[in-house]
MOPAC internal coordinates of N, CA, C and O (Angstrom, degrees):
PM7 1SCF
backbone

  N    0.0000 0     0.00 0     0.00 0    0    0    0
  C    1.4576 1     0.00 0     0.00 0    1    0    0
  C    1.5259 1   109.31 1     0.00 0    2    1    0
  O    1.2310 1   121.79 1   -24.11 1    3    2    1
  N    1.3028 1   114.18 1   155.89 1    3    2    1
  C    1.4660 1   120.12 1  -176.72 1    5    3    2
  C    1.5143 1   110.03 1  -134.57 1    6    5    3
  O    1.2310 1   121.36 1    -4.27 1    7    6    5
  N    1.2955 1   115.00 1   175.73 1    7    6    5
  C    1.4522 1   121.28 1   172.30 1    9    7    6
  C    1.5225 1   108.50 1   -90.95 1   10    9    7
  O    1.2310 1   121.05 1   -28.87 1   11   10    9
  N    1.3153 1   115.59 1   151.13 1   11   10    9
  C    1.4618 1   122.89 1  -174.12 1   13   11   10
  C    1.5236 1   108.74 1  -128.77 1   14   13   11
  O    1.2310 1   120.71 1   -41.42 1   15   14   13
  N    1.3325 1   116.24 1   138.58 1   15   14   13
  C    1.4599 1   120.95 1   171.43 1   17   15   14
  C    1.5257 1   106.18 1   -92.48 1   18   17   15
  O    1.2310 1   120.25 1   -51.67 1   19   18   17
  N    1.3310 1   117.13 1   128.33 1   19   18   17
  C    1.4610 1   121.57 1  -174.89 1   21   19   18
  C    1.5321 1   112.06 1  -116.82 1   22   21   19
  O    1.2310 1   120.74 1     9.15 1   23   22   21
  N    1.3045 1   116.19 1  -170.85 1   23   22   21
  C    1.4546 1   126.14 1  -171.30 1   25   23   22
  C    1.5302 1   116.09 1   -48.38 1   26   25   23
  O    1.2310 1   118.32 1   142.82 1   27   26   25
  N    1.3338 1   120.81 1   -37.18 1   27   26   25
  C    1.4720 1   118.04 1  -178.66 1   29   27   26
  C    1.5368 1   114.12 1   -58.65 1   30   29   27
  O    1.2310 1   119.98 1   160.63 1   31   30   29
  N    1.3235 1   117.65 1   -19.37 1   31   30   29
  C    1.4712 1   120.63 1   178.73 1   33   31   30
  C    1.5270 1   111.89 1   -80.40 1   34   33   31
  O    1.2310 1   119.77 1   161.00 1   35   34   33
  N    1.3233 1   118.04 1   -19.00 1   35   34   33
  C    1.4639 1   121.17 1  -175.68 1   37   35   34
  C    1.5281 1   111.26 1   -59.48 1   38   37   35
  O    1.2310 1   120.98 1   -50.82 1   39   38   37
  N    1.3171 1   115.74 1   129.18 1   39   38   37
  C    1.4706 1   124.44 1  -176.99 1   41   39   38
  C    1.5184 1   112.72 1    60.53 1   42   41   39
  O    1.2310 1   120.85 1  -149.14 1   43   42   41
  N    1.2935 1   115.97 1    30.86 1   43   42   41
  C    1.4601 1   121.80 1  -177.11 1   45   43   42
  C    1.5238 1   109.47 1  -128.21 1   46   45   43
  O    1.2310 1   120.97 1   110.63 1   47   46   45
  N    1.3096 1   115.76 1   -69.37 1   47   46   45
  C    1.4545 1   124.36 1   177.53 1   49   47   46
  C    1.5230 1   114.91 1    56.47 1   50   49   47
  O    1.2310 1   120.50 1  -131.45 1   51   50   49
  N    1.3268 1   116.66 1    48.55 1   51   50   49
  C    1.4635 1   117.81 1   166.66 1   53   51   50
  C    1.5275 1   105.58 1   -65.32 1   54   53   51
  O    1.2310 1   120.27 1   -35.99 1   55   54   53
  N    1.2956 1   117.09 1   144.01 1   55   54   53
  C    1.4612 1   119.79 1  -176.48 1   57   55   54
  C    1.5273 1   112.59 1  -117.22 1   58   57   55
  O    1.2310 1   120.27 1  -160.93 1   59   58   57
  N    1.3102 1   117.09 1    19.07 1   59   58   57
  C    1.4623 1   121.20 1   177.91 1   61   59   58
  C    1.5323 1   110.49 1   -57.61 1   62   61   59
  O    1.2310 1   120.80 1   146.27 1   63   62   61
  N    1.3203 1   116.08 1   -33.73 1   63   62   61
  C    1.4604 1   122.60 1  -176.67 1   65   63   62
  C    1.5212 1   113.31 1   -67.77 1   66   65   63
  O    1.2310 1   120.01 1   144.95 1   67   66   65
  N    1.3171 1   117.59 1   -35.05 1   67   66   65
  C    1.4645 1   120.21 1  -172.74 1   69   67   66
  C    1.5231 1   112.70 1   -69.88 1   70   69   67
  O    1.2310 1   120.16 1   149.38 1   71   70   69
  N    1.3097 1   117.29 1   -30.62 1   71   70   69
  C    1.4678 1   119.34 1  -176.66 1   73   71   70
  C    1.5322 1   113.21 1   -73.97 1   74   73   71
  O    1.2310 1   119.97 1   162.92 1   75   74   73
  N    1.3223 1   117.66 1   -17.08 1   75   74   73
  C    1.4673 1   120.32 1   179.38 1   77   75   74
  C    1.5293 1   112.53 1   -99.32 1   78   77   75
  O    1.2310 1   120.24 1   174.78 1   79   78   77
  N    1.3121 1   117.14 1    -5.22 1   79   78   77
  C    1.4682 1   120.98 1  -177.71 1   81   79   78
  C    1.5368 1   110.18 1   -73.89 1   82   81   79
  O    1.2310 1   119.96 1   -61.13 1   83   82   81
  N    1.3367 1   117.68 1   118.87 1   83   82   81
  C    1.4663 1   119.97 1  -177.60 1   85   83   82
  C    1.5261 1   114.18 1   -76.84 1   86   85   83
  O    1.2310 1   119.99 1   166.94 1   87   86   85
  N    1.3373 1   117.62 1   -13.06 1   87   86   85
  C    1.4685 1   119.64 1  -177.01 1   89   87   86
  C    1.5307 1   113.13 1  -117.49 1   90   89   87
  O    1.2310 1   119.92 1  -175.04 1   91   90   89
  N    1.3146 1   117.76 1     4.96 1   91   90   89
  C    1.4646 1   122.76 1   176.43 1   93   91   90
  C    1.5352 1   111.71 1    53.51 1   94   93   91
  O    1.2310 1   121.08 1  -124.50 1   95   94   93
  N    1.3384 1   115.55 1    55.50 1   95   94   93
  C    1.4653 1   120.31 1  -177.72 1   97   95   94
  C    1.5246 1   113.52 1  -101.77 1   98   97   95
  O    1.2310 1   119.92 1  -169.56 1   99   98   97
  N    1.3447 1   117.76 1    10.44 1   99   98   97
  C    1.4582 1   121.29 1   177.52 1  101   99   98
  C    1.5222 1   110.14 1   -90.68 1  102  101   99
  O    1.2310 1   121.51 1   -40.55 1  103  102  101
  N    1.3242 1   114.72 1   139.45 1  103  102  101
  C    1.4571 1   121.92 1   177.96 1  105  103  102
  C    1.5226 1   107.63 1  -124.11 1  106  105  103
  O    1.2310 1   120.92 1   -34.20 1  107  106  105
  N    1.3274 1   115.84 1   145.80 1  107  106  105
  C    1.4578 1   120.78 1  -176.15 1  109  107  106
  C    1.5203 1   111.21 1  -104.02 1  110  109  107
  O    1.2310 1   121.45 1   -64.71 1  111  110  109
  N    1.3302 1   114.84 1   115.29 1  111  110  109
  C    1.4521 1   120.57 1   172.72 1  113  111  110
  C    1.5177 1   109.34 1   -93.32 1  114  113  111
  O    1.2310 1   120.45 1    -0.85 1  115  114  113
  N    1.3023 1   116.75 1   179.15 1  115  114  113
  C    1.4627 1   120.75 1  -178.24 1  117  115  114
  C    1.5200 1   112.63 1   -64.48 1  118  117  115
  O    1.2310 1   120.27 1   141.09 1  119  118  117
  N    1.3423 1   117.09 1   -38.91 1  119  118  117
  C    1.4607 1   120.16 1  -174.50 1  121  119  118
  C    1.5216 1   114.61 1  -117.42 1  122  121  119
  O    1.2310 1   119.91 1   174.30 1  123  122  121
  N    1.3401 1   117.77 1    -5.70 1  123  122  121
  C    1.4634 1   120.03 1  -179.86 1  125  123  122
  C    1.5206 1   110.17 1  -163.83 1  126  125  123
  O    1.2310 1   121.15 1    -7.61 1  127  126  125
  N    1.3132 1   115.40 1   172.39 1  127  126  125
  C    1.4527 1   122.04 1   176.47 1  129  127  126
  C    1.5255 1   109.80 1   -97.38 1  130  129  127
  O    1.2310 1   121.18 1   -19.03 1  131  130  129
  N    1.3228 1   115.35 1   160.97 1  131  130  129
  C    1.4621 1   121.95 1   178.55 1  133  131  130
  C    1.5132 1   108.82 1  -137.75 1  134  133  131
  O    1.2310 1   120.71 1   -26.76 1  135  134  133
  N    1.3311 1   116.24 1   153.24 1  135  134  133
  C    1.4558 1   122.15 1   174.78 1  137  135  134
  C    1.5218 1   107.93 1  -110.62 1  138  137  135
  O    1.2310 1   120.86 1   -49.89 1  139  138  137
  N    1.3282 1   115.96 1   130.11 1  139  138  137
  C    1.4515 1   119.72 1   175.87 1  141  139  138
  C    1.5254 1   107.92 1   -77.18 1  142  141  139
  O    1.2310 1   119.91 1   -66.72 1  143  142  141
  N    1.3355 1   117.78 1   113.28 1  143  142  141
  C    1.4622 1   120.08 1  -175.73 1  145  143  142
  C    1.5226 1   113.28 1   -66.97 1  146  145  143
  O    1.2310 1   120.14 1   159.16 1  147  146  145
  N    1.3317 1   117.34 1   -20.84 1  147  146  145
  C    1.4613 1   120.66 1   178.49 1  149  147  146
  C    1.5326 1   111.45 1   -79.50 1  150  149  147
  O    1.2310 1   120.07 1   163.64 1  151  150  149
  N    1.3208 1   117.47 1   -16.36 1  151  150  149
  C    1.4591 1   121.67 1  -178.62 1  153  151  150
  C    1.5235 1   113.03 1  -106.54 1  154  153  151
  O    1.2310 1   120.07 1   156.93 1  155  154  153
  N    1.3308 1   117.47 1   -23.07 1  155  154  153
  C    1.4628 1   122.37 1  -178.26 1  157  155  154
  C    1.5288 1   110.15 1   -64.73 1  158  157  155
  O    1.2310 1   120.92 1   -46.62 1  159  158  157
  N    1.3391 1   115.84 1   133.38 1  159  158  157
  C    1.4698 1   120.60 1   179.69 1  161  159  158
  C    1.5289 1   112.25 1  -105.28 1  162  161  159
  O    1.2310 1   120.31 1  -168.54 1  163  162  161
  N    1.3164 1   117.00 1    11.46 1  163  162  161
  C    1.4684 1   122.27 1   177.08 1  165  163  162
  C    1.5187 1   113.98 1    59.10 1  166  165  163
  O    1.2310 1   120.52 1  -143.74 1  167  166  165
  N    1.3147 1   116.60 1    36.26 1  167  166  165
  C    1.4676 1   119.41 1  -179.50 1  169  167  166
  C    1.5327 1   112.06 1   -77.17 1  170  169  167
  O    1.2310 1   120.24 1   161.00 1  171  170  169
  N    1.3248 1   117.15 1   -19.00 1  171  170  169
  C    1.4633 1   125.00 1   178.46 1  173  171  170
  C    1.5258 1   114.06 1    69.50 1  174  173  171
  O    1.2310 1   119.26 1  -170.66 1  175  174  173
  N    1.3115 1   119.02 1     9.34 1  175  174  173
  C    1.4603 1   120.89 1   179.81 1  177  175  174
  C    1.5247 1   111.78 1   -61.65 1  178  177  175
  O    1.2310 1   120.07 1   148.47 1  179  178  177
  N    1.3070 1   117.47 1   -31.53 1  179  178  177
  C    1.4641 1   122.18 1  -176.71 1  181  179  178
  C    1.5291 1   113.33 1   -75.89 1  182  181  179
  O    1.2310 1   120.19 1   150.58 1  183  182  181
  N    1.3029 1   117.24 1   -29.42 1  183  182  181
  C    1.4683 1   121.09 1  -171.96 1  185  183  182
  C    1.5343 1   112.93 1   -56.95 1  186  185  183
  O    1.2310 1   118.78 1   126.78 1  187  186  185
  N    1.3317 1   119.94 1   -53.22 1  187  186  185
  C    1.4713 1   118.68 1  -178.71 1  189  187  186
  C    1.5305 1   113.76 1   -71.63 1  190  189  187
  O    1.2310 1   119.98 1   166.42 1  191  190  189
  N    1.3273 1   117.65 1   -13.58 1  191  190  189
  C    1.4659 1   120.95 1  -178.74 1  193  191  190
  C    1.5254 1   112.91 1   -82.64 1  194  193  191
  O    1.2310 1   119.73 1   163.33 1  195  194  193
  N    1.3055 1   118.13 1   -16.67 1  195  194  193
  C    1.4698 1   121.78 1  -176.69 1  197  195  194
  C    1.5319 1   110.31 1   -79.68 1  198  197  195
  O    1.2310 1   120.07 1   -67.98 1  199  198  197
  N    1.3450 1   117.48 1   112.02 1  199  198  197
  C    1.4673 1   119.63 1  -176.53 1  201  199  198
  C    1.5273 1   114.35 1   -70.31 1  202  201  199
  O    1.2310 1   120.00 1   164.68 1  203  202  201
  N    1.3272 1   117.61 1   -15.32 1  203  202  201
  C    1.4784 1   119.81 1   179.47 1  205  203  202
  C    1.5339 1   111.77 1  -108.69 1  206  205  203
  O    1.2310 1   120.60 1  -171.38 1  207  206  205
  N    1.3336 1   116.47 1     8.62 1  207  206  205
  C    1.4727 1   122.41 1   177.55 1  209  207  206
  C    1.5258 1   111.62 1    52.94 1  210  209  207
  O    1.2310 1   121.00 1  -126.36 1  211  210  209
  N    1.3397 1   115.70 1    53.64 1  211  210  209
  C    1.4626 1   121.65 1  -177.74 1  213  211  210
  C    1.5193 1   113.40 1   -99.61 1  214  213  211
  O    1.2310 1   119.66 1   176.15 1  215  214  213
  N    1.3406 1   118.26 1    -3.85 1  215  214  213
  C    1.4574 1   121.32 1  -175.29 1  217  215  214
  C    1.5230 1   109.99 1  -108.46 1  218  217  215
  O    1.2310 1   121.53 1   -52.51 1  219  218  217
  N    1.3390 1   114.68 1   127.49 1  219  218  217
  C    1.4595 1   121.69 1  -176.86 1  221  219  218
  C    1.5225 1   109.68 1  -132.84 1  222  221  219
  O    1.2310 1   120.87 1   -32.84 1  223  222  221
  N    1.3251 1   115.93 1   147.16 1  223  222  221
  C    1.4552 1   118.25 1   167.59 1  225  223  222
  C    1.5276 1   105.70 1   -67.84 1  226  225  223
  O    1.2310 1   120.50 1   -36.82 1  227  226  225
  N    1.3047 1   116.65 1   143.18 1  227  226  225
  C    1.4647 1   121.01 1  -177.06 1  229  227  226
  C    1.5330 1   112.18 1   -52.76 1  230  229  227
  O    1.2310 1   119.95 1   143.99 1  231  230  229
  N    1.3172 1   117.71 1   -36.01 1  231  230  229
  C    1.4645 1   121.42 1   179.85 1  233  231  230
  C    1.5254 1   112.45 1   -69.63 1  234  233  231
  O    1.2310 1   119.85 1   158.84 1  235  234  233
  N    1.3290 1   117.89 1   -21.16 1  235  234  233
  C    1.4661 1   122.21 1  -176.56 1  237  235  234
  C    1.5280 1   112.85 1  -110.35 1  238  237  235
  O    1.2310 1   120.24 1  -169.24 1  239  238  237
  N    1.2983 1   117.14 1    10.76 1  239  238  237
  C    1.4622 1   121.49 1  -179.18 1  241  239  238
  C    1.5283 1   109.67 1   -67.95 1  242  241  239
  O    1.2310 1   119.79 1   -54.08 1  243  242  241
  N    1.3355 1   118.00 1   125.92 1  243  242  241
  C    1.4685 1   119.46 1   178.22 1  245  243  242
  C    1.5384 1   111.44 1   -56.36 1  246  245  243
  O    1.2310 1   121.08 1   -36.26 1  247  246  245
  N    1.2949 1   115.55 1   143.74 1  247  246  245
  C    1.4692 1   122.46 1  -175.07 1  249  247  246
  C    1.5309 1   112.55 1   -51.63 1  250  249  247
  O    1.2310 1   120.24 1   139.24 1  251  250  249
  N    1.3325 1   117.15 1   -40.76 1  251  250  249
  C    1.4686 1   120.02 1  -176.29 1  253  251  250
  C    1.5308 1   112.65 1   -66.82 1  254  253  251
  O    1.2310 1   119.81 1   167.90 1  255  254  253
  N    1.3254 1   117.96 1   -12.10 1  255  254  253
  C    1.4597 1   121.42 1  -178.39 1  257  255  254
  C    1.5262 1   112.65 1  -115.22 1  258  257  255
  O    1.2310 1   119.54 1  -162.71 1  259  258  257
  N    1.3254 1   118.49 1    17.29 1  259  258  257
  C    1.4686 1   122.03 1  -178.48 1  261  259  258
  C    1.5243 1   112.19 1   -59.88 1  262  261  259
  O    1.2310 1   119.34 1   151.78 1  263  262  261
  N    1.3274 1   118.86 1   -28.22 1  263  262  261
  C    1.4647 1   121.59 1   178.92 1  265  263  262
  C    1.5263 1   112.24 1   -65.07 1  266  265  263
  O    1.2310 1   120.16 1   161.49 1  267  266  265
  N    1.3265 1   117.30 1   -18.51 1  267  266  265
  C    1.4574 1   120.69 1  -179.45 1  269  267  266
  C    1.5279 1   112.72 1   -70.52 1  270  269  267
  O    1.2310 1   119.54 1   162.50 1  271  270  269
  N    1.3272 1   118.48 1   -17.50 1  271  270  269
  C    1.4672 1   121.10 1   174.96 1  273  271  270
  C    1.5270 1   108.56 1   -61.64 1  274  273  271
  O    1.2310 1   120.33 1   126.64 1  275  274  273
  N    1.3182 1   116.98 1   -53.36 1  275  274  273
  C    1.4672 1   121.42 1   179.56 1  277  275  274
  C    1.5227 1   111.50 1   -66.94 1  278  277  275
  O    1.2310 1   120.35 1   142.61 1  279  278  277
  N    1.3354 1   116.93 1   -37.39 1  279  278  277
  C    1.4597 1   120.26 1  -179.18 1  281  279  278
  C    1.5317 1   111.33 1   -64.12 1  282  281  279
  O    1.2310 1   119.84 1   136.34 1  283  282  281
  N    1.3400 1   117.92 1   -43.66 1  283  282  281
  C    1.4626 1   120.37 1   178.01 1  285  283  282
  C    1.5280 1   110.26 1   -59.93 1  286  285  283
  O    1.2310 1   120.38 1   134.39 1  287  286  285
  N    1.3156 1   116.88 1   -45.61 1  287  286  285
  C    1.4710 1   120.98 1  -179.92 1  289  287  286
  C    1.5301 1   110.44 1   -62.40 1  290  289  287
  O    1.2310 1   120.54 1   133.38 1  291  290  289
  N    1.3147 1   116.58 1   -46.62 1  291  290  289
  C    1.4669 1   121.36 1  -178.59 1  293  291  290
  C    1.5248 1   112.12 1   -61.98 1  294  293  291
  O    1.2310 1   120.57 1   134.83 1  295  294  293
  N    1.3257 1   116.51 1   -45.17 1  295  294  293
  C    1.4642 1   120.30 1  -175.20 1  297  295  294
  C    1.5307 1   112.82 1   -72.11 1  298  297  295
  O    1.2310 1   119.92 1   162.75 1  299  298  297
  N    1.3150 1   117.76 1   -17.25 1  299  298  297
  C    1.4645 1   121.63 1   177.79 1  301  299  298
  C    1.5255 1   112.32 1   -96.77 1  302  301  299
  O    1.2310 1   120.53 1   179.00 1  303  302  301
  N    1.3033 1   116.59 1    -1.00 1  303  302  301
  C    1.4604 1   121.41 1  -177.56 1  305  303  302
  C    1.5273 1   111.38 1   -71.49 1  306  305  303
  O    1.2310 1   120.15 1   -41.39 1  307  306  305
  N    1.3212 1   117.32 1   138.61 1  307  306  305
  C    1.4678 1   119.60 1   175.37 1  309  307  306
  C    1.5274 1   112.46 1   -66.59 1  310  309  307
  O    1.2310 1   120.57 1   168.16 1  311  310  309
  N    1.3365 1   116.52 1   -11.84 1  311  310  309
  C    1.4657 1   120.84 1   178.41 1  313  311  310
  C    1.5208 1   113.04 1   -80.63 1  314  313  311
  O    1.2310 1   120.10 1   171.11 1  315  314  313
  N    1.3336 1   117.42 1    -8.89 1  315  314  313
  C    1.4746 1   120.69 1   177.73 1  317  315  314
  C    1.5214 1   108.75 1   -62.58 1  318  317  315
  O    1.2310 1   120.86 1   -36.30 1  319  318  317
  N    1.3286 1   115.96 1   143.70 1  319  318  317
  C    1.4548 1   119.71 1   179.46 1  321  319  318
  C    1.5175 1   109.33 1  -130.41 1  322  321  319
  O    1.2310 1   118.66 1   -74.93 1  323  322  321
  N    1.3151 1   120.15 1   105.07 1  323  322  321
  C    1.4692 1   125.63 1    -1.78 1  325  323  322
  C    1.5232 1   110.32 1   -79.97 1  326  325  323
  O    1.2310 1   120.28 1   -24.01 1  327  326  325
  N    1.3189 1   117.07 1   155.99 1  327  326  325
  C    1.4712 1   119.78 1   179.75 1  329  327  326
  C    1.5285 1   111.55 1   -71.32 1  330  329  327
  O    1.2310 1   120.69 1   -32.54 1  331  330  329
  N    1.3134 1   116.29 1   147.46 1  331  330  329
  C    1.4661 1   120.59 1   174.20 1  333  331  330
  C    1.5271 1   107.37 1   -73.99 1  334  333  331
  O    1.2310 1   119.97 1   -44.03 1  335  334  333
  N    1.3185 1   117.66 1   135.97 1  335  334  333
  C    1.4644 1   119.69 1   179.68 1  337  335  334
  C    1.5249 1   112.10 1   -81.03 1  338  337  335
  O    1.2310 1   121.26 1   -27.40 1  339  338  337
  N    1.3142 1   115.19 1   152.60 1  339  338  337
  C    1.4638 1   121.16 1   171.82 1  341  339  338
  C    1.5198 1   106.78 1   -66.78 1  342  341  339
  O    1.2310 1   120.70 1   -38.90 1  343  342  341
  N    1.3297 1   116.27 1   141.10 1  343  342  341
  C    1.4639 1   120.90 1   177.13 1  345  343  342
  C    1.5255 1   108.15 1  -122.04 1  346  345  343
  O    1.2310 1   120.94 1   -49.87 1  347  346  345
  N    1.3347 1   115.81 1   130.13 1  347  346  345
  C    1.4661 1   120.54 1  -177.36 1  349  347  346
  C    1.5228 1   112.99 1  -128.61 1  350  349  347
  O    1.2310 1   120.41 1   172.13 1  351  350  349
  N    1.3265 1   116.82 1    -7.87 1  351  350  349
  C    1.4607 1   120.18 1  -177.79 1  353  351  350
  C    1.5150 1   111.20 1  -119.28 1  354  353  351
  O    1.2310 1   121.36 1   -30.46 1  355  354  353
  N    1.3181 1   115.01 1   149.54 1  355  354  353
  C    1.4582 1   121.28 1   179.77 1  357  355  354
  C    1.5299 1   110.34 1   -68.87 1  358  357  355
  O    1.2310 1   121.32 1   -42.17 1  359  358  357
  N    1.3307 1   115.09 1   137.83 1  359  358  357
  C    1.4648 1   122.34 1   177.80 1  361  359  358
  C    1.5262 1   108.27 1  -130.51 1  362  361  359
  O    1.2310 1   120.97 1   -11.76 1  363  362  361
  N    1.3022 1   115.75 1   168.24 1  363  362  361
  C    1.4701 1   120.26 1   174.87 1  365  363  362
  C    1.5251 1   108.58 1   -68.12 1  366  365  363
  O    1.2310 1   119.69 1   -39.80 1  367  366  365
  N    1.3534 1   118.19 1   140.20 1  367  366  365
  C    1.4604 1   119.87 1   176.00 1  369  367  366
  C    1.5275 1   110.18 1   -68.54 1  370  369  367
  O    1.2310 1   120.70 1   -11.94 1  371  370  369
  N    1.2996 1   116.26 1   168.06 1  371  370  369
  C    1.4579 1   120.39 1   178.11 1  373  371  370
  C    1.5201 1   109.98 1   -62.00 1  374  373  371
  O    1.2310 1   120.03 1   -25.66 1  375  374  373
  N    1.3039 1   117.54 1   154.34 1  375  374  373
  C    1.4661 1   123.24 1  -178.15 1  377  375  374
  C    1.5187 1   111.29 1   -56.28 1  378  377  375
  O    1.2310 1   121.21 1   -37.73 1  379  378  377
  N    1.3048 1   115.29 1   142.27 1  379  378  377
  C    1.4583 1   120.38 1   176.27 1  381  379  378
  C    1.5095 1   114.92 1    88.09 1  382  381  379
  O    1.2310 1   119.66 1   178.90 1  383  382  381
  N    1.3061 1   118.26 1    -1.10 1  383  382  381
  C    1.4745 1   120.31 1  -179.16 1  385  383  382
  C    1.4967 1   110.63 1  -110.83 1  386  385  383
  O    1.2310 1   120.10 1   180.00 1  387  386  385

């Protein structure tokens, strides 16, 4: 099981979480971040760093956001065109957040 970035990150993209990730499993999409479930080691370092509480262990993901499991996996896939890049440094959040 892995951690999942869910709906609260949409149009937000705080990046506090990426700087504490020891395995660099965060990927940056246009409107939100994603965690590659194949790379996540479940260390939970990212969870308390997220100011909008958008990161959940897959087992604790609220029912209304279950689709984000597949979305995180899909958006981190090297088959994406164009692929989402790995993000390891803190950036400014999206405007308005």
